[in-house]
C-alpha positions in Angstrom: 0.0 0.0 0.0 1.5 3.3 -1.1 0.1 6.6 -2.4 1.7 9.3 -4.4 3.2 12.2 -2.6 1.1 15.3 -1.9 3.3 17.4 -4.2 2.0 20.8 -3.3 2.2 20.1 0.4 5.7 18.6 0.1 7.1 21.5 -2.1 5.8 24.1 0.3 7.1 22.3 3.4 10.5 21.8 1.8 10.7 25.5 0.9 9.9 26.4 4.5 12.5 23.9 5.6 15.1 25.4 3.3 14.8 28.8 5.0 14.6 27.5 8.6 18.4 27.8 9.0 21.6 27.7 7.1 22.2 24.2 5.8 25.3 22.6 4.3 25.0 22.2 0.5 22.5 19.5 -0.7 21.2 18.7 2.8 17.6 19.4 1.8 17.9 17.4 -1.4 19.3 14.4 0.5 16.2 14.5 2.7 13.9 14.8 -0.3 15.6 11.8 -1.9 14.9 9.8 1.3 11.2 10.9 1.3 10.9 9.6 -2.3 12.7 6.3 -1.5 11.3 3.2 -3.2 11.7 1.3 0.0 8.7 2.1 2.2 10.6 1.1 5.4 13.4 3.6 4.7 11.2 6.4 6.0 10.0 4.4 9.1 11.7 5.2 12.3 14.5 7.2 10.7 17.4 7.8 13.1 19.2 11.1 12.5 22.5 9.7 13.7 22.3 6.9 11.1 21.2 9.4 8.5 24.1 11.7 9.2 26.6 8.9 8.8 25.1 7.7 5.6 24.7 11.2 4.0 28.0 12.7 5.2 26.6 15.5 7.3 27.2 16.3 11.0 25.0 14.6 13.6 23.9 18.0 15.0 22.7 19.2 11.5 20.9 15.9 11.0 19.1 16.2 14.3 18.1 19.8 13.5 17.0 18.7 10.0 14.5 16.2 11.3 13.3 18.5 14.1 12.6 21.3 11.6 11.1 18.7 9.1 8.7 17.5 11.9 7.8 21.1 12.7 6.8 21.5 9.1 4.6 18.4 9.2 6.8 16.2 7.0 7.6 13.7 9.8 6.1 12.6 13.2 8.4 12.2 16.2 8.3 8.9 18.1 9.7 8.2 21.6 10.4 4.5 22.0 11.6 2.5 24.9 13.7 -0.3 23.6 14.3 -3.5 25.6 18.0 -3.7 26.3 17.9 -7.5 25.7 15.9 -7.9 22.5 15.4 -4.3 21.3 11.7 -4.9 21.0 9.7 -1.7 21.2 8.3 -2.1 24.8 6.6 1.3 24.6 5.9 3.7 21.8 4.9 7.3 22.6 4.0 10.1 20.2 4.9 12.6 22.8 7.1 12.8 25.9 4.1 13.2 28.1 3.4 9.4 28.0 7.0 8.3 28.6 7.2 6.5 32.0 10.1 5.6 34.3 9.6 1.8 34.2 8.2 -0.7 31.7 7.9 -4.4 31.2 9.2 -6.3 28.1 6.7 -9.1 27.4 9.1 -10.7 24.9 11.9 -11.1 27.4 9.8 -11.2 30.5 11.9 -8.5 32.0 11.2 -5.2 33.8 13.0 -2.3 32.2 14.2 0.8 34.1 14.0 3.8 31.8 16.9 6.2 31.4 16.9 8.9 28.8 20.5 8.3 27.8 20.2 4.6 27.2 17.3 2.8 25.5 15.0 5.7 24.9 15.3 6.1 21.1 13.8 9.1 19.4 13.0 8.4 15.7 11.0 10.0 12.9 8.2 8.6 10.7 7.2 10.0 7.4 3.8 11.7 7.8 0.9 10.1 5.9 0.1 13.7 4.7 3.2 13.4 2.5 2.8 9.8 1.4 0.7 7.0 2.8 2.6 3.7 3.2 1.9 0.2 4.3 3.3 0.6 7.8 0.9 3.5 8.5 -1.6 0.6 8.7 0.1 -2.1 10.8 -3.1 -4.2 10.6 -2.3 -4.7 6.9 1.1 -6.2 7.6 1.8 -10.0 7.7 2.7 -11.2 11.1 6.4 -11.6 10.5 6.7 -8.0 9.2 4.6 -6.8 12.1 7.0 -8.4 14.6 10.4 -8.1 12.8 10.1 -4.9 10.9 7.4 -2.9 12.8 8.4 -3.8 16.3 12.1 -4.9 16.4 14.6 -2.2 15.6 16.4 -2.9 12.3 19.7 -1.5 13.6 19.9 -4.2 16.3 22.6 -6.8 15.5 24.0 -10.0 17.1 27.8 -9.8 17.1 29.1 -12.1 14.3 25.6 -13.1 13.3 24.1 -10.1 11.6 20.8 -8.3 12.1 18.9 -9.6 15.1 15.6 -9.5 13.2 17.0 -11.9 10.6 18.3 -14.2 13.3 14.8 -14.3 14.9 13.3 -15.0 11.5 15.2 -18.3 11.5 13.8 -19.3 14.8 10.1 -18.7 14.0 8.0 -21.9 13.8 4.6 -20.3 13.3 3.3 -16.8 12.4 -0.3 -16.3 11.5 -3.4 -14.3 12.4 -5.9 -16.2 14.5 -9.4 -15.0 14.0 -11.8 -14.6 16.9 -12.8 -18.0 18.2 -10.3 -19.8 15.9 -8.2 -22.8 17.2 -5.1 -24.0 15.5 -2.9 -27.0 16.3 0.8 -27.3 15.5 3.6 -29.7 16.4 7.1 -28.2 17.2 10.4 -29.6 18.2 12.1 -28.0 21.2 15.9 -28.7 21.5 17.4 -29.4 25.0 18.3 -26.2 26.9 16.0 -24.2 24.6 12.7 -22.4 25.5 9.4 -22.2 23.6 7.8 -18.8 23.3 4.2 -18.0 22.2 3.8 -14.3 21.5 0.8 -12.2 20.6 2.3 -9.3 18.7 -0.5 -6.7 18.9 -1.1 -6.7 22.7 2.4 -7.8 23.5 1.3 -10.9 25.5 3.7 -13.8 25.9 3.8 -17.3 27.1 7.3 -18.4 28.0 8.0 -22.1 28.6 11.3 -22.9 30.3 12.3 -26.4 29.3 13.8 -29.0 31.6 16.7 -31.1 30.7 14.9 -34.5 30.6 13.5 -35.3 27.1 9.9 -36.3 26.6 8.3 -38.6 24.0 5.5 -36.1 23.3 3.6 -33.5 25.2 0.5 -31.4 24.6 -0.1 -27.8 25.7 -3.4 -26.0 25.4 -3.2 -22.2 25.4 -6.1 -19.8 25.1 -5.7 -16.0 24.5 -8.0 -13.9 26.6 -8.2 -10.1 26.5 -5.9 -10.0 29.6 -3.4 -12.7 29.0 -2.6 -16.3 27.8 -4.2 -19.1 29.8 -2.2 -22.4 29.5 -2.5 -25.9 30.7 1.2 -26.1 31.4 3.8 -23.7 32.6 6.9 -25.6 31.4 7.8 -27.7 28.4 10.2 -30.7 28.0 12.6 -31.0 25.2 11.3 -32.9 22.2 8.0 -32.9 20.3 5.4 -30.5 21.6 1.9 -30.3 20.3 0.5 -26.8 20.8 -3.2 -26.1 20.6 -3.8 -22.3 20.4 -7.2 -20.7 20.7 -8.1 -17.0 20.3 -10.8 -16.3 22.9 -10.9 -12.6 22.2 -13.2 -10.6 19.9 -10.2 -9.3 17.8 -8.0 -10.9 15.2 -4.7 -11.8 17.0 -1.2 -11.9 15.3 0.5 -14.9 16.9 4.1 -16.0 16.6 5.7 -19.2 18.0 9.4 -19.5 18.2 12.2 -21.2 20.1 15.2 -19.5 21.7 18.2 -20.5 23.9 17.0 -20.9 27.5 20.1 -19.2 28.9 19.1 -15.7 27.7 21.7 -15.8 24.9 19.8 -13.1 23.1 21.1 -10.6 25.7 24.1 -10.1 23.4 22.0 -7.9 21.1 23.8 -4.6 20.2 22.6 -1.3 19.0 24.6 1.1 16.9 24.5 4.8 17.8 21.1 6.3 17.8 19.4 9.5 18.9 18.5 9.1 22.6 16.1 11.1 24.7 18.9 12.7 26.7 20.6 14.1 23.7 17.4 15.5 22.4 16.6 17.3 25.7 20.0 19.0 25.4 19.3 20.2 21.9 18.4 23.9 21.6 16.4 23.4 18.4 14.2 20.8 20.2 13.6 23.2 23.1 12.8 26.1 20.8 10.4 24.2 18.4 8.7 21.8 20.8 8.2 23.8 24.0 4.9 21.8 24.6 6.9 18.6 24.8 7.0 17.8 28.6 6.9 14.8 30.9 3.7 14.0 32.7 3.2 15.9 35.9 4.8 14.1 38.8 6.8 11.8 36.4 10.6 11.8 36.6 12.9 9.9 34.2 16.5 9.2 35.1 19.5 10.4 33.2 22.7 8.5 34.0 25.2 11.1 32.8 24.6 14.8 32.3 26.8 17.9 32.6 25.0 20.9 34.0 26.5 24.4 33.7 25.4 27.5 35.7 26.4 31.1 35.0 25.9 34.4 36.9 26.9 38.0 36.6 29.2 39.4 39.3 28.1 42.6 40.8 24.8 42.8 38.8 23.1 44.7 41.7 25.7 47.5 41.5 25.4 47.5 37.7 21.6 48.2 38.0 22.4 51.0 40.4 25.1 52.5 38.1 23.4 52.3 34.7 19.7 52.2 35.6 17.1 49.5 35.4 16.2 49.9 31.7 19.8 49.9 30.5 20.8 47.1 32.8 17.9 45.0 31.6 18.9 45.5 28.0 22.5 44.5 28.8 21.4 41.4 30.6 19.2 40.3 27.6 22.1 40.9 25.2 24.4 38.9 27.4 21.8 36.0 27.3 22.0 36.0 23.5 25.8 35.6 23.7 25.5 32.8 26.2 22.9 31.0 24.2 25.0 31.1 21.1 28.0 29.6 23.0 25.8 26.9 24.4 24.2 26.0 21.0 27.6 25.9 19.2 28.6 23.1 21.6 25.4 21.1 21.1 23.9 22.1 24.4 20.7 23.7 25.4 19.7 26.5 27.7 17.3 24.9 30.3 16.2 28.2 31.8 17.3 31.6 32.9 17.1 32.6 36.5 17.4 36.3 37.0 20.7 37.2 35.5 21.8 33.5 35.4 21.7 30.7 32.9 21.3 26.9 33.5 22.4 24.8 30.5 22.7 21.1 29.9 25.2 19.1 27.8 25.6 15.4 27.1 29.4 15.5 27.3 31.5 17.4 29.8 34.0 18.8 27.3 31.1 20.5 25.5 30.2 22.4 28.7 33.8 23.5 29.2 34.2 24.7 25.7 30.9 26.5 25.9 32.1 28.2 29.1 35.3 29.4 27.6 33.4 30.7 24.6 31.1 32.6 26.9 34.0 34.4 28.5 35.4 35.4 25.1 32.0 36.6 23.9 31.3 38.7 27.0 34.8 40.1 27.0 34.4 41.2 23.3 31.0 42.7 24.1 32.5 44.7 27.0 35.3 45.8 24.8 32.9 47.1 22.1 31.0 49.0 24.7 34.2 50.4 26.3 33.2 49.3 29.8 33.2 46.1 31.8 29.7 46.2 33.1 29.2 42.4 32.5 31.6 40.2 34.6 30.9 36.5 34.3 31.4 33.6 36.6 30.6 30.0 35.7 30.4 26.5 37.4 29.8 23.0 36.1 29.2 19.5 37.5 28.5 16.1 36.0 26.5 13.2 37.2 23.1 11.4 37.5 20.0 13.5 37.5 16.3 13.2 36.9 14.4 14.9 34.0 11.1 16.5 35.2 8.5 19.0 34.2 8.5 22.1 36.4 6.4 25.2 35.7 5.4 23.7 32.3 9.0 23.4 31.2 11.5 20.5 31.0 13.9 20.8 33.8 16.3 18.7 36.0 16.1 17.7 39.6 18.6 16.2 42.0 21.9 16.5 43.8 23.8 17.0 40.6 21.8 20.1 39.9 22.4 21.4 43.5 26.1 20.8 43.3 26.5 22.5 39.8 24.7 25.6 41.1 26.8 25.7 44.3 30.0 25.3 42.3 29.1 28.4 40.3 28.6 30.2 43.6 32.1 29.3 44.5 33.6 31.0 41.4 34.9 34.5 41.6 34.7 37.1 38.9 36.2 35.9 35.6 36.5 32.3 37.0 35.2 29.0 35.9 34.9 26.3 38.6 34.3 22.6 37.8 34.1 19.5 39.9 36.6 16.6 39.5 33.8 14.6 37.8 34.1 17.1 35.0 37.9 17.7 35.1 38.7 13.9 35.1 37.5 13.6 31.5 40.6 13.6 29.1 38.8 15.8 26.6 38.1 18.4 29.3 41.8 18.5 30.1 42.6 19.0 26.5 40.1 21.9 26.3 41.8 23.5 29.3 45.4 23.0 28.0 47.5 26.0 28.8 45.2 27.2 31.6 45.8 26.7 35.4 43.2 24.5 36.9 44.0 24.8 40.6 42.6 22.0 42.8 41.0 22.8 46.1 38.5 21.4 48.6 35.4 23.6 48.7 32.7 23.8 51.3 29.6 24.3 49.2 26.4 25.6 50.8 24.0 22.8 51.7 26.6 20.1 50.9 27.9 18.4 54.1 31.2 17.0 52.7 34.0 19.0 51.2 33.8 18.9 47.4 37.0 18.8 45.3 36.9 21.4 42.6 39.1 23.0 39.9 39.3 26.7 39.8 40.1 28.1 36.3 40.9 31.7 35.8 40.1 33.0 32.3 41.6 36.5 32.4 
């Protein structure tokens, strides 16, 4: 199933996309070629990181490209929780608001803790407004495609064995739709130390039979699919011939797959190549500018294992307001924000919020925060020089660690001790100083970025933190 592209809509959207920002040559034409691909699956769950590698553009530009294309209606964004064992899509969300902190993989029978920088994948699907394709109607897919192309991520591989979906295809013994009330019977052979899995791919309901070591002549298992779960006559299977009698006791057609797999969890070796994760997207300024309505559900927090947070402040801002007047001081502060935002965005970070005269920014890598801080000092110094006065005197701090992404005041924010320490480290900085914790400084790329600068180590007593915190004090004058 495929329809011709809506040419008028596509041309208008591409024209708007062309003017959204400055792109490297032929970037838009590369996207247009993807949209017109003969392979309908090429525009399903497009990963910007993979697209960047294939098309020879930077990852940052590719992320911006798909964000702007989504903003123009060419694509839809999808937030997916991937099982770390099998890469099945445990949960698919059209918006961040339905992302939860814990899920359960029916395929692997495992609980999954959600972290934005691990198996939360953000991908992009071509809008049916542009061109309607078969995967826009998953009910039209055959059962194997529904399972292995619609659910399992095509970038998942087994080391030395190729794509995980193709390996699974070799293990499938049965894959058909069972109509309401239909019963089917099949005989399968279960090798020793293997397990038998019966999976209903629409509702993600699984029967998992762990086999014992003793072989059996023949055994029969009756299993009925109800709206809530599978109901089976046995909970385990023995190696050898198994006769399965499957009945669909629901009012809906059910896509059922039966397959065998090693009983020792060998499929945990599945690997994923680089992909756009939720943490990187939250630290993308384009995402925060274009999709301000994207927030987590109220009261829901999702963990981030590794994030670098940077805080800035202006030294002596109260005196500046007194000296130049409120209106002039406000204008200066707003201009200084623009310089800081530019420095943050050039290092692939995002401004989380402004707090009075201060900025809070997030980065996925610590060296990005350090380079952004150094650029901030340069930008502000040049601005002061142009004005002929040093009204704006900057101080900066940064810390790295685990945090929790939350929604506060209808805006994506971060919560936890890493946030507290980053803020306090900034308070420890003097005028024209940049203070960072050892967690930031220990990264080799950070030390390279600070080459030639003194990074004096000291133990600091930070407000509200009981223990002394080792920091590095970097003077930028």
